[in-house]
N, C-alpha and C positions, 0 to 999 in steps of 0.2 A: 847553747851558748843563748836564752829566748831575751828579747829586749824588754821593758819595761817601753810606759806609756811617758814617765819623764821623760826617758830620752829620744822622744820625740817633738820637733822641734809647729811640725806641721799635721796636721792630722788626713787620713784618705779621708774622699769624702764620701758625704751620704749617699750618693744617688749620680752614676758617672764614674768614670775613670780620671785620676784626679786630687790633686790635691786640698783643704781651702784652705780659710787666714788660720795664720799664724797661730798658737794657744799658748809661746814662748816668749819670753821679753826678744829671746836668742831671733826668732823667726821675724818674730818686730824689729829687729834691727836688721837682719836681711836684704827683707822687703823695703826696707828705703833708703833703704846704703844700695839698693836699682834704683826704684825711681830718681834717689837724685846723682843716682851718675848719669842715668834717662836725660833729667832736665839739664844738666852741668853738660853731654855732650851737645845738645840741637845747641848751648849759646856758644861752648865752644870747638863744635867746625859750624857752620851755621852754609862756607858756601860748597861742602866737600862730601856728596852728597855717601857714595860712594864711599867714603870714612866713613860717615858718619852710619849706613846701612850697616860694614860692615860692624863698627864698635858696638850698637845695638845687635850682634849679631852672640859679640864672646859676652858684653855684659847677659845677657840674652840665658846664654847654656848657661856659665858661673851660676845664675840665677837654679835653674831649672838641674843640672851636680847641685845646687844644695839641699832645693828642695826633694831629690832621689835620696838622696845618703843620711839629712835627717828628717825625714816624714813618713811616717808608712804609709810600709809597703801596697802604692794602689794596684786597683783593678777597680771588673765590673761587680757596680752593685744593680 
């Protein structure tokens, strides 16, 4: 079963490896959520650098998983 471009939230980059900017509202929502959580973490966890870095690692991994599952297959171009 092949996927269509309508199923992708993030296109593959034209040059290099990875994903470009979102092409659907769901992708923009995921990106905005990532940024909001990053900023909120800076204000809510200001005194615990280890806790803050752990929080950033978790939300970055979650956003990367969204890109992996909802983006085009990344590849070297």
